[in-house]
C-alpha positions as CSV (number, residue, x, y, z in Angstrom):
1,X,0.0,0.0,0.0
2,X,2.9,2.4,0.7
3,X,6.0,2.8,-1.4
4,X,8.9,5.3,-1.3
5,X,11.2,5.6,-4.2
6,X,14.6,7.2,-3.7
7,X,16.1,8.0,-7.1
8,X,19.9,7.9,-7.1
9,X,20.8,9.5,-3.7
10,X,23.7,11.8,-4.6
11,X,24.8,9.4,-7.3
12,X,28.2,10.2,-8.8
13,X,28.2,11.2,-12.4
14,X,24.5,12.1,-12.8
15,X,25.1,15.9,-12.5
16,X,21.4,16.4,-11.5
17,X,19.5,16.5,-8.3
18,X,17.8,13.4,-6.9
19,X,14.4,13.1,-5.3
20,X,12.4,11.0,-2.9
21,X,8.8,10.1,-4.0
22,X,6.1,8.8,-1.8
23,X,3.3,6.6,-3.2
24,X,0.1,5.5,-1.4
25,X,-2.1,2.8,-3.1
26,X,-0.3,3.5,-6.4
27,X,-0.7,7.3,-6.3
28,X,2.1,9.8,-6.0
29,X,1.5,11.9,-2.9
30,X,4.7,13.8,-2.4
31,X,8.1,14.4,-4.0
32,X,11.0,15.8,-2.1
33,X,13.9,17.2,-4.2
34,X,17.4,16.5,-3.0
35,X,20.7,18.1,-3.8
36,X,22.9,17.6,-6.8
37,X,26.1,15.5,-6.4
38,X,29.3,17.3,-5.6
39,X,32.8,16.5,-4.2
40,X,35.1,13.6,-4.9
41,X,34.1,10.0,-5.2
42,X,34.8,8.9,-1.6
43,X,32.9,11.9,-0.2
44,X,30.0,11.2,-2.5
45,X,29.7,7.6,-1.4
46,X,29.9,8.6,2.3
47,X,27.2,11.2,1.8
48,X,25.1,8.7,0.0
49,X,25.5,6.1,2.7
50,X,24.6,8.7,5.4
51,X,21.6,9.9,3.5
52,X,20.2,6.4,3.1
53,X,20.9,5.6,6.8
54,X,19.2,8.7,8.1
55,X,16.2,8.5,5.7
56,X,15.6,4.8,6.5
57,X,16.1,5.4,10.2
58,X,13.4,8.1,10.4
59,X,10.9,5.8,8.7
60,X,12.1,2.5,10.1
61,X,8.7,1.6,11.7
62,X,6.9,1.9,8.4
63,X,9.3,-0.1,6.2
64,X,8.5,-3.7,5.4
65,X,10.9,-4.2,2.5
66,X,14.0,-2.2,1.4
67,X,15.3,-2.6,-2.2
68,X,18.6,-1.0,-2.9
69,X,20.8,-0.9,-6.1
70,X,24.0,-0.3,-4.2
71,X,25.8,-2.5,-1.7
72,X,26.7,0.6,0.3
73,X,23.0,1.7,0.5
74,X,22.0,-1.8,1.5
75,X,24.5,-1.9,4.3
76,X,23.3,1.5,5.5
77,X,19.7,0.3,5.5
78,X,20.7,-2.8,7.4
79,X,22.2,-0.7,10.2
80,X,19.2,1.6,10.2
81,X,16.5,-1.0,10.4
82,X,15.5,-3.0,13.4
83,X,16.7,-6.6,13.3
84,X,14.3,-9.0,11.5
85,X,11.8,-6.2,11.0
86,X,12.2,-5.7,7.3
87,X,13.4,-7.6,4.3
88,X,16.3,-6.2,2.3
89,X,16.8,-6.9,-1.4
90,X,20.2,-6.0,-3.0
91,X,19.8,-5.3,-6.7
92,X,23.2,-6.2,-8.1
93,X,22.9,-4.6,-11.6
94,X,26.2,-5.6,-13.1
95,X,29.5,-7.3,-12.4
96,X,33.1,-6.3,-13.1
97,X,36.2,-7.9,-11.4
98,X,37.6,-4.4,-10.9
99,X,35.1,-1.7,-10.3
100,X,37.6,1.1,-9.5
101,X,41.2,1.6,-10.7
102,X,42.0,2.9,-7.2
103,X,42.9,-0.2,-5.1
104,X,41.7,1.4,-1.9
105,X,38.3,2.2,-3.4
106,X,38.1,-1.2,-4.9
107,X,38.9,-2.8,-1.6
108,X,36.2,-0.8,0.2
109,X,33.7,-1.7,-2.5
110,X,34.5,-5.4,-2.3
111,X,34.1,-5.4,1.5
112,X,30.7,-3.6,1.2
113,X,29.7,-6.1,-1.5
114,X,30.6,-9.1,0.8
115,X,28.6,-7.6,3.7
116,X,25.6,-6.8,1.5
117,X,25.5,-10.4,0.2
118,X,25.6,-11.6,3.8
119,X,23.0,-9.3,5.2
120,X,20.4,-9.1,2.4
121,X,17.3,-11.2,2.4
122,X,17.7,-11.8,-1.3
123,X,20.0,-10.6,-4.2
124,X,18.5,-9.9,-7.6
125,X,21.1,-10.2,-10.4
126,X,21.2,-9.1,-14.0
127,X,23.9,-11.7,-14.8
128,X,24.0,-15.5,-14.5
129,X,26.5,-17.5,-12.6
130,X,26.6,-15.0,-9.7
131,X,27.7,-17.7,-7.2
132,X,30.6,-18.6,-9.5
133,X,31.7,-15.0,-10.0
134,X,31.4,-14.2,-6.3
135,X,32.3,-17.2,-4.1
136,X,30.8,-15.6,-1.1
137,X,27.3,-15.5,-2.7
138,X,24.9,-18.1,-1.2
139,X,22.9,-19.8,-4.0
140,X,19.6,-19.9,-2.1
141,X,19.7,-16.0,-1.9
142,X,20.6,-15.3,-5.5
143,X,18.1,-14.9,-8.3
144,X,18.7,-13.8,-11.9
145,X,15.7,-11.6,-12.4
146,X,16.6,-8.0,-13.4
147,X,16.2,-8.2,-17.2
148,X,12.6,-8.2,-18.3
149,X,10.2,-6.9,-20.9
150,X,6.6,-5.8,-21.3
151,X,5.6,-8.9,-23.2
152,X,1.9,-8.8,-22.2
153,X,1.5,-5.2,-23.2
154,X,3.3,-5.4,-26.6
155,X,1.1,-5.9,-29.7
156,X,3.4,-7.9,-31.9
157,X,2.8,-7.6,-35.7
158,X,2.6,-10.8,-37.8
159,X,5.9,-11.4,-39.6
160,X,4.4,-10.7,-43.0
161,X,3.3,-7.2,-41.9
162,X,6.8,-6.0,-40.9
163,X,9.7,-4.6,-42.8
164,X,11.8,-7.7,-42.3
165,X,14.7,-5.9,-44.0
166,X,14.5,-3.2,-41.3
167,X,17.5,-3.1,-38.9
168,X,17.2,-1.4,-35.5
169,X,19.7,-0.3,-32.9
170,X,18.4,0.4,-29.4
171,X,20.7,2.0,-26.9
172,X,23.8,4.1,-26.5
173,X,25.3,5.4,-29.7
174,X,29.0,4.9,-29.2
175,X,32.0,3.4,-31.2
176,X,31.6,0.0,-29.4
177,X,28.2,-0.4,-31.0
178,X,29.8,-0.6,-34.4
179,X,27.1,1.4,-36.3
180,X,29.8,2.4,-38.9
181,X,30.1,-1.3,-39.8
182,X,26.3,-1.5,-40.0
183,X,26.3,1.3,-42.5
184,X,29.0,-0.4,-44.6
185,X,26.9,-3.6,-44.7
186,X,23.8,-1.7,-45.7
187,X,25.8,-0.1,-48.5
188,X,26.8,-3.5,-49.8
189,X,23.3,-4.9,-49.6
190,X,21.1,-2.1,-50.7
191,X,21.0,-3.1,-54.4
192,X,20.0,-6.7,-53.5
193,X,17.5,-5.7,-50.9
194,X,16.0,-2.3,-51.8
195,X,13.9,-2.2,-48.6
196,X,16.9,-2.4,-46.2
197,X,17.0,0.4,-43.7
198,X,18.4,1.3,-40.2
199,X,16.6,2.9,-37.3
200,X,18.8,4.3,-34.6
201,X,17.0,4.7,-31.2
202,X,19.4,6.4,-28.8
203,X,21.9,9.2,-28.7
204,X,25.6,9.7,-28.3
205,X,27.2,11.3,-25.2
206,X,29.7,13.0,-27.5
207,X,28.0,15.4,-30.0
208,X,31.1,15.3,-32.2
209,X,30.9,11.6,-32.5
210,X,27.2,11.8,-33.4
211,X,28.0,14.3,-36.1
212,X,30.7,12.2,-37.6
213,X,28.4,9.1,-37.6
214,X,25.8,11.0,-39.5
215,X,28.4,12.0,-42.0
216,X,29.5,8.4,-42.4
217,X,25.9,7.5,-43.4
218,X,26.1,10.2,-46.0
219,X,29.5,9.1,-47.3
220,X,28.2,5.5,-47.6
221,X,25.3,6.8,-49.7
222,X,22.7,5.5,-47.4
223,X,21.6,8.6,-45.6
224,X,18.1,8.2,-46.9
225,X,17.9,4.7,-45.4
226,X,18.9,5.8,-41.8
227,X,16.2,7.1,-39.4
228,X,17.6,8.9,-36.3
229,X,15.1,8.8,-33.5
230,X,17.3,10.1,-30.7
231,X,16.7,9.0,-27.2
232,X,13.2,7.5,-26.5
233,X,12.9,6.9,-22.8
234,X,9.3,5.6,-22.8
235,X,9.4,1.9,-23.6
236,X,5.9,1.9,-25.0
237,X,7.1,4.4,-27.6
238,X,10.2,2.5,-28.8
239,X,8.3,-0.8,-28.7
240,X,5.9,0.5,-31.4
241,X,8.9,1.1,-33.6
242,X,10.5,-2.3,-32.9
243,X,7.4,-4.3,-33.7
244,X,7.6,-3.0,-37.3
245,X,11.2,-4.0,-37.8
246,X,13.0,-7.2,-38.8
247,X,16.3,-7.5,-37.0
248,X,17.6,-6.1,-33.6
249,X,21.3,-5.1,-33.6
250,X,23.5,-5.7,-30.6
251,X,27.0,-5.4,-32.0
252,X,28.9,-4.7,-28.8
253,X,32.5,-5.8,-28.7
254,X,33.2,-6.7,-25.0
255,X,36.2,-7.6,-22.9
256,X,36.2,-9.1,-19.4
257,X,36.5,-5.6,-17.9
258,X,33.1,-4.6,-19.3
259,X,29.9,-5.5,-17.5
260,X,28.1,-7.0,-20.5
261,X,30.8,-9.6,-20.9
262,X,29.0,-11.5,-18.0
263,X,25.4,-11.2,-19.2
264,X,23.0,-11.1,-22.1
265,X,22.5,-7.3,-22.9
266,X,19.2,-6.0,-21.8
267,X,18.2,-4.8,-25.3
268,X,18.0,-8.5,-26.4
269,X,15.0,-8.9,-24.0
270,X,13.3,-5.9,-25.5
271,X,14.0,-7.1,-29.1
272,X,12.7,-10.6,-28.4
273,X,9.5,-9.3,-26.7
274,X,8.8,-7.4,-29.9
275,X,9.4,-10.5,-32.0
276,X,12.8,-9.6,-33.3
277,X,15.8,-11.9,-33.6
278,X,19.0,-10.4,-32.4
279,X,22.4,-10.1,-34.2
280,X,25.3,-10.2,-31.7
281,X,29.1,-10.2,-32.3
282,X,31.3,-13.2,-31.7
283,X,33.2,-10.8,-29.4
284,X,30.2,-9.9,-27.3
285,X,31.2,-12.1,-24.4
286,X,30.4,-15.8,-23.6
287,X,27.1,-15.1,-21.9
288,X,25.7,-13.2,-24.9
289,X,26.8,-15.8,-27.4
290,X,25.5,-18.6,-25.3
291,X,22.2,-16.9,-24.7
292,X,21.6,-16.4,-28.5
293,X,22.8,-19.8,-29.7
294,X,21.2,-21.9,-27.0
295,X,17.8,-20.4,-27.4
296,X,18.0,-20.0,-31.2
297,X,16.8,-16.4,-31.0
298,X,19.3,-14.8,-33.4
299,X,22.7,-15.0,-35.0
300,X,26.2,-14.7,-33.8
301,X,28.4,-12.9,-36.4
302,X,31.6,-11.1,-36.8
303,X,32.2,-7.6,-38.3
304,X,33.7,-9.0,-41.5
305,X,30.7,-11.5,-41.9
306,X,28.0,-9.0,-41.0
307,X,26.8,-8.3,-44.6
308,X,26.9,-12.0,-45.5
309,X,25.0,-13.1,-42.5
310,X,22.3,-10.5,-42.9
311,X,21.9,-11.6,-46.6
312,X,21.6,-15.2,-45.5
313,X,18.8,-14.2,-43.2
314,X,17.1,-12.0,-45.8
315,X,17.1,-14.7,-48.5
316,X,15.6,-17.3,-46.2
317,X,12.3,-16.0,-44.8
318,X,11.5,-19.4,-43.2
319,X,14.7,-19.1,-41.1
320,X,14.0,-15.5,-40.3
321,X,10.5,-16.2,-39.2
322,X,11.6,-19.2,-37.2
323,X,14.1,-17.1,-35.3
324,X,11.5,-14.4,-34.7
325,X,9.0,-16.9,-33.3
326,X,11.6,-18.4,-31.1
327,X,12.5,-15.0,-29.8
328,X,8.9,-14.1,-28.9
329,X,8.4,-17.5,-27.2
330,X,11.6,-17.2,-25.2
331,X,10.7,-13.6,-24.2
332,X,7.3,-14.6,-22.8
333,X,8.9,-15.9,-19.6
334,X,10.5,-12.5,-18.8
335,X,7.3,-10.4,-18.6
336,X,7.8,-7.9,-15.8
337,X,4.5,-8.6,-14.1
338,X,5.3,-12.3,-13.7
339,X,8.9,-11.6,-12.6
340,X,8.0,-9.0,-10.1
341,X,5.3,-11.0,-8.3
342,X,7.5,-14.1,-8.2
343,X,10.6,-12.4,-6.8
344,X,8.8,-10.0,-4.4
345,X,7.2,-13.1,-2.9
346,X,10.7,-14.7,-2.4
347,X,11.8,-11.5,-0.6
348,X,8.9,-11.8,1.8
349,X,6.7,-9.2,0.2
350,X,2.9,-9.2,0.1
351,X,1.2,-11.6,-2.3
352,X,-1.0,-10.0,-5.0
353,X,-4.6,-11.0,-5.0
354,X,-5.9,-13.5,-7.6
355,X,-6.4,-11.6,-10.8
356,X,-4.5,-8.6,-9.6
357,X,-2.2,-7.3,-12.4
358,X,-0.6,-4.4,-10.6
């Protein structure tokens, strides 16, 4: 009935103020604006921990379940809450063997991580094999649940009604997404497949890179085939675009230092829910390759084979349709409603009533 949402308390790197929203029975009742982050990284983390501790401490009698996306905030909440009064969920969004280059900061982070894993009622991961990557993780507490989709809400178009030659990139526009290579492939294929196009949903952090990327589309002679949507934050809006396309692009080249090396990128879940097979790189990381191949929901390619593999998909509509159907079938198990009810129950939260689709 009551829910408080603290958005990024003094989060480093956001550059904007945070806020604390209060909901009662699904309605927003109040919103308290907080300060913008300032100071060095150590000071910011200390301020964040203190803010979480003091906020939770003041409201400790009203809290049944605390969900935190930081091991430090989970530790602060544990100290602020009465013992055994409330459940604590640690949302472990990503994994990297070295979070900070500074060894002192990295050591503090690892200690906080170990304590959060020990204290939390449950840990929600976005990556598989958490107990292998973190030996101190207890299997009975860990659940891979964070990636999901709006499968029930999305109206998927029949395969015959889509532009199956339409490529779409959803996410950050950066060199590691290899959109330049996509443009080169489109240039090679446009005479064979006149309907081929690229929709780019996202924006670049560097305006100069975005400008150079647009120029590369012009230089490749495919500017009229590229649609630049910019950032679309509302999922229902970009889902309407995805359901009319044919192939989802996830051409990230990863190394063990990058988070997505250890998990299937979140955009694949969105693509699949819209009925799109995904194209991933052979250098995307073992988890990504394994997820695509084991579930038969797309293709693993390399940059020098990209054009050939796209052509192989385009000339074989039966294969293309089969991958699309497999993708939607696989995505059905990750609907947010189903996942949320299931894992909230594991954390000791209230059970939804029969037929309640909150």
